[in-house]
Structure formats: structure tokens, C-alpha cells
Residue, then its C-alpha position, 0 to 999 in steps of 0.5 A: x184212605x179218605x174214608x179211613x181217616x174220617x171214620x171218627x166223625x159222624x156223616x153229617x157232623x162237620x170237622x171241628x177245625x177248618x184249616x185254610x189253604x195258606x195254613x195247610x201249605x205252611x204246615x205241609x212244608x214243615x212236615x216235609x222235613x220230618x222223617x216219614x212225614x207222610x205218615x204224620x197228622x197235625x194234632x191240635x189240642x187245647x191244653x189249658x187257659x192263658x188269660x181270657x183265651x185257650x192255650x193250644x199245642x200243635x204237634x205232628x203225631x202218627x195218624x194211626x195213633x188217633x184214638x176212638x174219641x178223637x175227631x179225625x179229618x183231612x184238609x187236602x193232603x193234611x190229616x188233622x186230629x183234634x183230641x176228644x176233650x178238645x172238640x167242643x172247645x175248637x168247634x167252629x175255629x179256623x187255623x190260618x197263616x197271616x204274614x208277618x205273624x205266622x200261624x193264627x188260630x181263630x176260635x169263637x169259643x172261650x174258656x168258662x171263667x173259674x175261680x183262681x185257686x191262688x188268686x191273680x199274680x201280683x205284678x210290681x216293678x219295671x216292665x221287665x220285672x213284671x213280665x218275669x213275674x207273669x212268666x213265673x207265676x202264671x205262664x210257665x206253670x202251664x207250659x211246664x205241664x207240656x214240657x216247655x217254658x218261656x223266658x224273657x230275652x229283652x224289652x225294646x220300646x213296646x216290644x217284648x222278645x221271648x225265647x221258648x225252651x224245653x219241649x217248645x224249643x225246636x218246634x216249628x209250631x211253637x210260634x202259635x203257642x207264643x202268639x195265641x197264649x203268651x202274647x195275649x196274656x202279656x199284653x192283657x196284663x202289661x199295657x206297655x207292651x204292644x207286641x211279643x216276638x219269638x226270638x228262639x233258635x228253634x234249630x238248636x232244639x233237641x226235642x223238635x215237634x214235642x209230643x206229650x206222653x202217651x195217654 
């Protein structure tokens, strides 16, 4: 089986993404709750840009659906698939689990700056109003292309509490989307906010572990 799942990597080419023991343990626990979990791989995809960082999507997908251009590797008992277009963007990255944050993806790569088609989002008003403007103008258009959206629940002191909806609700890996994408964007644009917390009731989601439409 090991030889089979590594067939998409050249013999001397390292896996683009390293998964730590702590992250693997957490992800395997999530996967154990899935029907036919033993057949599922962790799929890590770069889905866009959020502020100065890449935005990521982590899903569980059948291992046998990996394409010929995808990088397929095994971290212990966990198969890991990185889609072909994301390989160079994730090369040298590490997926870790850190308390109390949860899953964290440390990526040495950054997106190339590109001129914005419509210019930056203009923010004005209270902290709550500016966060909602940022969600509507920058964050949710990106999440919408992958079936999800985020809303502001409340602001307390320097902490913004967010909920995830659509494909993001019910996803046990959605915390990484919040941590790596939304959190960085909000904190960069709104200096009054020092922390972003996910308060979504993921148990109520009807579409757990959202998987994008087939390519």
C-alpha cells in the first residue's frame, strides 16, 4: 500500500507538506468519525489568497480519487494528498496542532502580490461595522467559491467571535480556514482586534467535510 500511495512523487522528491505527530493524531481522530474513514485521505488545497497569506481548504476525500498530478504521501497511518496546482505553494510547509489554537499550517511561501481588480475594501464606522464590511467585500467572496461563508457573531474587547456557514459548517477542519485566512485578514485590517474565535455549532452542519465539485 505504501508504494501505491507514493507513486505520484519522484523517488528523490520530498513530500511538499509535513504533518506533525500532534496534527496527525488530531486528524485521525476526526477521520475515525467518518463513514469508511479508513479509505479517506487528508486533502490540503490552496484555494486563494487572504490578506498577505494563502487561504487553505482541508477536507477528507477518497484516496483513490487522487489525480495523476497530485502529490500523494503518507504520514504514518494518514494518507495526505496535495493537488497538483498547490504543490509548489505548499512546498516546505508544516501542518501542526498547537493548543489552544488547534490545527496550524506554517507555510514559508507567500502569494505573489497582484494588482487588485477593484481596489482595497474601504472600511469605516465602528469595529463591528468594519468587520462586516471586510467580510462582505473581501473574505466571503473567496469563501463563496468553495461553498462557505463567515459572519460576525459579536465583538468583546479585542476579540471577534465568528460563525462559519455553508460548506464550512459541520467541517471538523474549518478551524484552520478561520485561523489561517480570516484571522490574519481581520487582524491586519482592524488593529483593535487581536484575536478571532470560531463559535460555530459545527454539529448542526448538514454538509460536514465539504468537498468541492469534481474537477
